[in-house]
N, C-alpha and C positions, 0 to 999 in steps of 0.2 A: 415521066412518072417520078415522083419524089419518093425516096426511101423512107420507111417508117420502122418503128420498133415493134417487135412481137415477143410476147413472153412464151415460155415453155408451155404454160397452161393454155394460152391462145392457140399455139401450134397444135397441141394435142387435141383440143376441141375441134379445130378445123379438120384434122385427120379423122377423128371419130365421126364426123359428119360427111365423110367421103371426099373431102378436098385433097387433091394430090399436091404435095409440097416437094419441091426440089431443094435439098439441103446442100449448101456449098460451104465447105470447110476452107477458110482462107488463112489458116495458120501457115507460118513459114515451115519449110521442110524440117528444120531443126526442132521447132516446137511440136510439130506433128509426130516426129519420130520419138521424141522424148516423152510423149504423153501416153498413158495407158487408157485414155478416154477417146474412143473413136465411135462415131455414129455409123452403124451399118447402113450401107447404101448411099452414103453421102459422097459427093464428088469433091476431090481436093484440088484446089487451085490457089496458088499464093496470090496475095493482093496484086502483086505486079503482073501476074498472068491474066487476071480477069479482063482487063481492058483488051488484050490481044485475042482472047478466046470468047468474048461476049457473044459473038455470032453463033457459038455452039450451045448457048444456054437456051432452055425452053422458053417460049413466049406464051405458052398456054397454061403455065403453072405458077403458083406463088413461089418465089425464090427466097429462101431464108439463108442468109450468110451468117457465119459465126467464126470467131477466132479467140485467141487468148488475150 
């Protein structure tokens, strides 16, 4: 599956229509710690960790990754 872009409005619309979205925060530890912006319920994995933990990601939900 090829990655694609999604806007905040698109994500909200999907959620408003009952679609479950798995949010994955891929910021570095330093960027995450320094930020006061955190999405409640998001899972945080650095970009380097995603490859090694991909087996733990849901296969039945849209996965939205974000970083700085």
